[in-house]
N, C-alpha and C positions, 0 to 999 in steps of 0.2 A: 491696662495699656502701658507699654514700656516705651518711655520717651527719652530722647536726648535733647536738652534745651541749651542752646548757646545764646546767652544774654549778651548781645553785642552792643558796641557803643552807638551805632546808628540804627541797627536792625537786630531783631531777635528772631532766630531761626529754630524751628522745631522739626525733628525727625523722629520716626518711630520704627520699632522692630516689627517685621511682618514676615514670619516663616523664612528667616535668613536673608531677607531684603530689608533695606533701610531707607524708605522713601522720605522725602521732605514734604512736610505738611503745607498745603496751599490754603490760604485764607481769602475770604471775601472782604475786600477793603471798603472804605467809606464811599467809594464811587461804584461799587458793585463789580469790580474787576477781581480776578483771581491773581494773587500775588504769593510769593514764596517766603515772605517774612512779615513781621510786625514792626512798625517803626518804634524805636526805643525813645519815645518822647512823652512829655507830660505837659498839659495845659492847665492854667488855673484862672479862676475868676471868683472874687469874693469868697474865697475859701473852698470853692468847688474844684475838684481835680478831675481831669479827663486824661486817659492814657491811650497810647497806640493810635489806631485808626481814628478814634474819637477825638484825640488831640490834633491829628492831622486835618480833620474836618473843619476845625476852628482856627487853623494856623493864620488865616488872613482876617479873622474877626478881631477888630481893635479892642474889644472888650475883654479878650483873653490875652494872657501872657503865656507864650509857648517856650518851653525849655527843651530843645533837642539834645541828643547825646548826653543825657543826664548821668550816664554811667561814669563819665569822667569826674564827677563830684567825689566818687569813692576812691579816687587816687590821692586824696588829701585826707588829713585827720579830722576834718570838719564833721560834726554830728548832725547838723541841720542843713536843709536846702531852702533857698528862697526862690519862689517862682512868682514874680511880680510882687504883690503885697502879701502873699501867702508864704508862711514859714512852716515847714513840716519836717520832723525828724527823718533822716535818710532811710531808716529801717521801715518807717510807715510808708514812705514814698515807694520804696521797693516792693513792699508787700502789696500795695495797691496795684502796682504794675503787673506783678505776677498773678494776682487774682484776675486781672484782665486777660492775661495770656491763658490762664486755665479756662476761663469762660469762652475765649475765642476758639480754643481747641475743641471744646464740647459743642459749641453752637454755630460756629461760622468757619469750619475747616473741612478738609477732605478726609480727616481721620474719622470717617463715618462708622457708626455701629448699627447693627440691625435695628429697625424701627421698634421692634417689640422690646428692646432692652434700653431704650433711651430715657425711660422714666426712672431707671435705677441710677444710683450714684455712681460716678465714674472713679475708679481707683486708678491713680496715675503714679506709677513708679518711675522716677526720673533720675537720670544721671545729669549733673549740672557741672559747669566749669567756671573758672576765674582765670585771669591772666597769671602766667607763671610767677610774675613778680608782685602779685597782689599783696597789699598790706594785710596783716592778720585781722584787723577790724573789718576789712572788706570781705574776707572769707567768711567770717562769722556772721556778719550782717546778711550777706547773700544767702547762706544756708538757712538761717533762721527765717528769712523772708519767704523762701520757697516753702518751708514747712508751714508757716502761718497761712500761706495762700492755699493750702490744701494739697500740696504735692508730697509724696513719699520720696524726699530727696535723699536717697540712700547712699549716693556716692558723689564726691566732688573731685574733679580732675583739673589739672592745669590744662589750659586750652591747647597748646601744642602737643601735649601728650595724647589728648583725645584725637587730634588730627592724625597722629601716628597710627591709630587703629584704622582710620579710613584709608591710609596708605597701604597697609597690609591687606585690607579687604580688596583693594583695586589692583595692587601692583605686586602681589605675592610672587609672581614669576621673575621679578627683578632681584629677589633676595636669594642668597645661597649661603653655604657654610663659610665661604671666604668673603662674601659681601653681604653682611647683615647689619650695616650701620647706615642710618639715615639722619640727615639734619632736617628738622621741620622749621621752615621759615614762615612765621605767621604774622602778617601785617594786616591788622584789622582796622576798624574805624577810628580807634583811639589809642591803641597800644601795639607795641611790637614785642614779640617773643621769639626766641630761637632755642630749640632743644636738640641735643644729640641723643638719639634713641638706638639702642641695640634691639633688633627684632629677630627673635628665634622662634619660628612657628607662631603660636598664639601668645607667646611670652614676650613682653616688652620691658626693657629696662632703660630708664632715662639716665644717661651718664653725666650730663651737665645741662644747665640752662642759663640763659641770660636774656636781657631785654631792656626796653625803655618804657617807662610807665606812661608817658604822654607823647606818643608819636604814632600817627595813623592817618587814615583817610581824611579826617577833619582838617589836618594840617595841610594836606595836598589841596583841599578845597580853598583854604585860606591863601595858599600861594597863588592859585589861579585868580582869586578875587583881587589880591594886591597887584598882580601882574596886569590885570585889566584896568584897574584904577590908575595905575601909573601912566597909562596912555591919555588920561584926561585930568591928570594932576589932582587926584583925590586920594585921601588916606582912609583906609578901612576903619581905623580907630576913631575917626572923627565923624563917622556916619551915625545917624540915629539907630538905636538897637534894632528896631523892626526893619529898617531899610537894609542894614547889614545882614540881618538874618535872611531876608528875601534874596539878596545877592549871593550869599553863601549856598542857599538851596539851589539856585540856578547854576552856580559853578559846580556843585556836586552832580547835578543832572548831566551837565555838559561833559564833565570828567568821565562819568560812567558810560557815556556813549562814544568815547574815543576808541578807535581801533588802529592797528598798525599802519594803515594807509591814510589816516586823518592828517590834514595839513593845516587847517585853520579852526579856530573856536570863536564863534560869534556869541557875545554876551549882550542881552537886551537890557540896556541900562534904564530905558523908560519904565519897563515893568517892575524892575527892582528898586529904582530910586525915585521914580515919579518926578516931581518938580525939581529935585536935586540933580537930575541927570543933565550934564552939560551937552550931551548929544544922544541921539536915540540908541545907538549901538556902538560897540567897540569890538574889534577883531584882533585876536591874539594868535600869533603863529604857534603851532603846536611845538615846533623846535625851540621857541623862546620859553614856552611853558616848561618843557622838559628840562631845559638848562636851569630854570629856577628850581625845579624839583630835585635836581641831582644831589644837592647837599643832604636832603632828607634820606634819599636812598643810600648815600654814603654812610649816614649815621646808622642805618640798620646793619650794614655790612660791618661797621666798626664794632657794634654791639655783638655781632655774631662771631667775631674773630676769636674771643676766648673759647667759645664752644667748638670752633674749628680746630683750635689748638689742642683742646682736650681730645677731640676725635683722632687727631694725628697720633697723640700719645697712646690712646687706647688701641688703635689699629697698628701702631708701630710702622706707619706708612706715611712719610712726609709728603708724598705726592698725592695723598688721598685716594690711592688706587683701589682701596678696599671699601670705599663708600659706595653704597648702592645708589644714592641720589640725594639731592637737596630738594625737598618737597615744599613747594610754594603754595600757601593757603592764605585765607583772609580776603575780605572784600577789597581792600585797598591794593592788594597785589595784582588785581586785574588791570591796573594801569600799565599800558604797554612798556613804559620805560623801566618798570621794575624787573620784569623778566629779561628785557634786553640787557640791562647792566649786569644782572646775575649771570646770564649766559656768556657775556663778554669775560667775566671773571672766572667762571667755573665750568664753562663748556657744556657738553651734552649731559652732564649729570643733573642739570636743573630740570625737574618735572613739575609742572603746574597742575594742580588738581582740576579735574573737569568741572568741579563745583566748588571754587575757592571760597565763596561766601557761606557754603553749607558744610564744608569738610569737618569742622569741629562738631556741629550738631550730629552729623552722620556717625562720627566716631563715638560720640556720647551715647547714641542709640545702640551701637554695637556693645558698648560697655554695659548698657542697661539690659541687654538681651541675655538672659540666664542660660540660654543654649549655645551662645557663641563661644563661651569658655575662654575668653581672652583674659590674660593676667597682666598686671602692670606693677612695676616697681618705680615709683616716681621719686622726685627729689625736692627737698626743701630749698627754695631759691634764694632766701635772704639769710641774714644773721640775726638771731634772737639772743639777747643777753640783758644784763642788769648792771647799772652803775653802783659801785660799792665804795665805801670809805675805807681808807687804810691809813697807817701811820697816825693812829689816835685821832682820826678825823681831819688831819691836815691835808690829805690827798684824796683824790677820787680816781678810781680805775674802772675800766669797762671789762666785765667778765662775760665772754661769749659762752653761751650755753649750748645752742644749736647752730652749727655753722652751715654756710651754703653747701649744697650738694650732699647734705645728709640724707641717706635713703629713708624715705617715709615707710613706715611699717605696713604690712599687709593687714587688711581689716580684721581678718580672722585671728590674728596673733596678738592683738592688743597694742597699746601705744608704746612708743620708745620712751624710756624714762632716764632722767639724770637726777642725782641726789647730792646734797651737800649738807654737812652738819658741822656745828661749832657751838662754842659757849658765847652767848650774847654779851656784848660789852655795853649795851645801852638798855634803857627801859622800854624803848619803842623802836621798832625797825621801820625804816622808810626805804622802800624798794622802788627804784625808777627803772621799770622794764622798757627796753628800747629795741628797735629793729632798724637795720641799715643794710645797704647794698654792697658796701666795700669798706676796707680799712686803709689807713695810710701806713707809711713805713714804720711808725712806732706803735702800731696797734690800736690807734684811735679810730672810732667809726667815722665814716664820711659817705659821700654820695647821697642816695635817697634815704634820708633819716627820719624816723618817726617815733614819738613816744608811744609805747605800746600800752602801758598802764602805770598809774601812780598809786602805789599800795602802801598802807600803814598796817603794822601788825603789833599787838601788845606783847612784848617779851615779858613784862612784869605782870603776873597773874592778877594783881590787884586792879589792873586797867582793862580787864576783859570786857566789862560792860560800859566802857567809856568810848567816846568818839576820839580815838587816839590821834587823829589827824591834827587836832588842836592842842595836843599835849606837848609841852616842851621836851625835847630830846635831852636826856641826861645820861652821863656815864655811870655804870654800876660801881659801887664801892668795892665789890669783890666779884669773883666769877659769877657770871649770870647763868640763867637756865640753859639747858641743852636744847638747841634749836635745829630742826631739820627742814630743809627746802627740798621739795620733790617736784620735778618738772616732767610733764608728759607731752609728747608730740604725736598726734594721731595721723591716720592715712590721708586726712584732708588738709594737713598743714596747720591745724589748730593747736594752740598751746594752752594747757591748764597748769596752774601752780597750786600746790598745797603747802602751806607753812604750818609747822607743828611745834608746839612746846612740849617736848617729850617728858620733861619733869612733871609738869602740871596736867598733861593729858588733854590739851585742847588744840584745835586746829582751825584754819580758815582756808576755804577753797576759792580760788580766783579764776574765772573764765576770762582770760585776757582778750581784749578787744570788744567786750560787751559794753 
């Protein structure tokens, strides 16, 4: 079975390859209805974890603590998640969820197999995705979790890059030799990404990508909740956690049922807040809600501006005349104000996917289809580097090793490598590997910054068998050993570091983000 699995912030969507078609898998939910996604949530009680529909089924059971949108936890460097009184490593949490997804595909979905073959193990070859600006640890944890859950996760794509495949599959007739550039605008439940993609037949090349790690449908839900509570002088932050969660769920449902002719939104405060409700219902004008949402939409456009600028440079067309379209995908993009504002800014070039919530999963299924013959050159979206000492340890400088927009290598050609060698000046090397989203005017990292890995390496051969993290760093009396650093970046955006003492003949391999 060849699958595309889009692990989204609020929902997980699965599509599969079927003789050149890429249908979205329907599942039977906890109420017996057919739905096209699995809720990305977890519930916990006394150490017991439930996922997806099983978590949704106990959402209103006070003995359970429910954590919706738990994917957002991966946007931070934290290693553990707390669900009520239960603390679990993020990797374990994600593996449990993907095991649930795998079981749901086999037992409660429309991806049926002949009855005679159902007793046999199901081989699942899957292309998976992460946000374009995902942290290195998020990429590695996601890939490992899919594999531990029993998937053959052979490819990892950036989410907007996957949606680009879906564009070509549906809108091939909009592309030509003169107009082969597309901007993918991907506004999901928790993240926003924009990528500039050159599409030449079945070959795609990402030219640039940008985004916001914490901006998506959840934020639009919160805006509606706050707008409604303003009418009754309540503050979302002051509500009990369970009441706030019920209100946000109701706001999400109301938001998703809006259409261009909607004029009012009724929020049932009684059902959400119970005794805390100062009145049974509050009505919000859609125009007021859209006014409150406008700053969020403007943030997406501001984040997309560098990509647009790059597009203009690549096309040598300041009026964007050679762009085939701006392709709008992601569940949150279904909110009418999003397409309205984009069309006001960019005119008829704006195309919204007919299946915005499933575009990434469909694109991933195309990538998983060995007969589709699509090829992709993707880009590294962040900066990876290391802080080094200089001036005899009196100064610290940041050495960028892999820069944004570095072309990721093709899987068949092996990783991209960078090497650096020198004579060690100390007995122990302390490497502080770091990733960031931008630099300031003097070359210092800024923006979304994260410690990628903190590594100690014994330059002195006599320390090979010691825990060098606790050894005091001392300068060598003479020239130290010959040290080589080797960095590799693979097609999934994962970084591996090998540090070698070339004189003594030993090395250490570090899988950063693990």
